[in-house]
C-alpha positions in Angstrom: 15.2 5.7 15.1 11.8 6.2 16.9 10.2 7.2 13.6 11.7 4.2 11.8 10.5 1.8 14.6 7.0 3.4 14.6 6.7 3.4 10.9 7.7 -0.3 10.7 5.2 -1.3 13.4 2.4 0.6 11.7 3.3 -0.9 8.3 3.4 -4.5 9.7 -0.1 -4.1 11.3 -2.6 -6.2 9.2 -4.8 -4.0 7.1 -6.7 -3.8 3.8 -3.5 -3.6 1.8 -2.3 -7.0 3.0 -5.7 -8.5 2.4 -5.7 -7.2 -1.1 -2.2 -8.5 -1.8 -3.2 -11.9 -0.5 -6.2 -11.9 -2.9 -4.0 -10.9 -5.8 -1.4 -13.6 -5.2 -4.1 -16.3 -5.0 -5.8 -15.0 -8.1 -2.9 -14.2 -10.4 0.4 -14.9 -8.7 3.2 -12.8 -7.5 3.4 -10.6 -10.6 -0.2 -9.5 -10.2 0.4 -8.8 -6.5 3.5 -6.7 -7.3 1.6 -4.5 -9.7 -1.0 -4.0 -7.0 1.7 -3.1 -4.6 3.0 -0.5 -7.1 -0.5 1.0 -7.0 -0.4 1.0 -3.2 2.9 2.8 -3.2 1.6 5.3 -5.7 -1.4 5.9 -3.4 1.0 6.6 -0.5 2.9 9.0 -2.7 -0.4 10.8 -3.4 -1.0 11.1 0.3 2.6 12.4 0.7 2.1 15.0 -1.9 -1.3 16.0 -0.4 0.4 16.4 3.0 3.1 18.6 1.4 0.4 20.7 -0.3 -1.6 21.0 2.9 -4.5 18.9 1.5 -4.3 16.4 4.3 -5.0 19.1 6.8 -8.1 20.1 4.8 -9.2 16.5 4.7 -9.0 16.1 8.4 -10.5 19.6 9.1 -13.4 19.2 6.8 -16.0 16.6 8.0 -17.6 16.5 4.5 -14.3 15.8 2.7 -13.3 13.2 5.2 -16.6 11.4 5.1 -16.6 11.4 1.2 -13.1 9.8 1.1 -13.9 7.4 3.9 -17.1 6.1 2.3 -15.5 5.9 -1.2 -12.7 3.8 0.2 -15.2 1.7 2.2 -17.3 1.0 -0.9 -14.3 0.0 -2.9 -13.0 -2.4 -0.3 -16.5 -3.9 0.0 -16.6 -4.2 -3.8 -13.3 -6.1 -3.9 -14.4 -8.3 -1.0 -17.7 -9.2 -2.7 -15.9 -9.8 -6.0 -13.5 -12.2 -4.2 -16.4 -14.1 -2.7 -18.2 -14.3 -6.1 -15.0 -15.5 -7.8 -14.6 -18.2 -5.2 -18.2 -19.3 -5.7 -17.9 -19.5 -9.5 -14.6 -21.4 -9.4 -14.9 -24.8 -11.0 -15.5 -27.7 -8.5 -12.6 -30.1 -8.0 -13.0 -33.1 -10.3 -13.3 -36.6 -9.1 -9.5 -37.1 -9.0 -9.1 -34.2 -6.7 -7.0 -32.1 -9.2 -7.0 -28.4 -8.5 -8.6 -26.2 -11.2 -6.1 -24.3 -13.4 -6.1 -20.6 -13.1 -6.1 -18.6 -16.3 -5.4 -14.9 -15.5 -3.3 -14.0 -18.5 -6.1 -11.7 -19.8 -5.9 -9.4 -16.8 -5.1 -5.9 -18.1 -1.6 -4.8 -16.8 -2.9 -1.5 -15.4 -5.9 -2.9 -13.6 -4.1 -4.2 -10.5 -2.1 -1.0 -10.3 -5.4 1.0 -10.4 -6.9 -1.3 -7.7 -4.0 -0.7 -5.4 -4.0 3.0 -6.1 -7.7 3.5 -5.5 -7.8 1.3 -2.3 -5.0 3.4 -0.8 -6.0 6.9 -2.0 -9.6 6.4 -0.8 -8.4 5.2 2.6 -8.2 8.2 5.0 -5.9 6.4 7.4 -2.7 7.1 5.5 -3.6 10.8 5.4 -4.2 10.8 9.1 -0.9 8.9 9.7 1.1 11.4 7.6 -0.6 14.4 9.3 -0.4 13.2 12.9 2.7 11.0 13.1 5.2 12.6 10.7 5.1 16.2 12.2 6.3 14.8 15.6 9.7 14.2 13.9 10.0 17.4 12.0 12.4 20.1 13.3 10.4 23.3 12.8 13.6 25.3 13.0 14.8 23.8 9.7 13.1 23.7 6.3 9.9 21.7 6.9 9.1 20.5 3.4 12.3 18.6 2.7 12.1 16.9 6.1 8.4 15.9 5.5 9.1 14.5 2.1 12.1 12.5 3.4 10.1 11.0 6.2 7.2 10.2 3.9 9.7 8.6 1.4 11.1 6.4 4.2 7.6 5.2 5.2 6.7 4.5 1.5 9.9 2.5 1.1 9.1 0.5 4.2 5.6 -0.2 2.9 7.0 -1.3 -0.5 9.6 -3.7 1.1 7.1 -5.2 3.5 4.3 -5.8 1.0 6.8 -7.3 -1.5 8.1 -9.6 1.2 4.6 -10.5 2.2 3.6 -11.2 -1.4 6.7 -13.4 -1.7 5.8 -15.4 1.4 2.2 -15.9 0.3 3.5 -17.0 -3.2 5.9 -19.4 -1.6 3.1 -21.0 0.3 0.8 -21.0 -2.7 1.3 -24.7 -3.3 -0.4 -25.3 0.1 -2.8 -22.3 -0.2 -4.0 -23.4 -3.6 -5.1 -26.8 -2.4 -8.8 -26.8 -3.4 -10.4 -26.8 0.0 -7.8 -24.5 1.6 -7.9 -22.1 -1.4 -11.7 -21.9 -1.2 -11.5 -21.3 2.6 -8.8 -18.7 2.1 -10.5 -16.9 -0.7 -13.8 -16.7 1.3 -11.8 -15.5 4.4 -10.0 -12.9 2.3 -13.2 -11.7 0.8 -14.9 -11.3 4.2 -11.8 -9.6 5.6 -11.9 -7.0 2.8 -15.6 -6.4 3.4 -14.9 -6.2 7.2 -12.2 -3.6 6.6 -14.6 -1.7 4.3 -17.2 -1.6 7.1 -14.5 -0.6 9.6 -13.4 2.3 7.5 -17.1 3.4 7.0 -18.0 3.4 10.6 -14.7 4.4 12.3 -14.6 7.9 13.7 -11.6 10.1 13.6 
């Protein structure tokens, strides 16, 4: 139970994943967001496999490896934030009748949002640190460690999948309000700045 509670609280804490999901819902709807969430989950599975293989320990122990991953993730979040701001700036102005512009996102390659979610999670060292520092506290070292580690990691991944899916649904349900021209422009700019801020935070944050 303590692990479950801790995992839920950590998952619910606002982060780059939620900012990215918000962006995707606004840009392309719930379907685009769900594919991004799939990428996020795949990224968590990569961190889980890395922990099982001992790579997370290497990432934390090696200052060079940690710095590389941290800066790569920061740059990618910054890129997504800047792209969001540029997309909002290029969006057609509301016409004289006040009609909201129609989005056309059908041309988005199906794999691109999955890759965006995957890259943003894999190059974020925080999940690796979470798996390395939080999970071992709930592992019984007198029993096989690997099955326990993978089970706990799977629980955390499942919680992340459920929460991000629910969050995307809530944003989608509110999309009618959020896509009002002025509110949408404000929200897109805010989301872009939040993504950039998270990128800066990842870049400057120490272990």
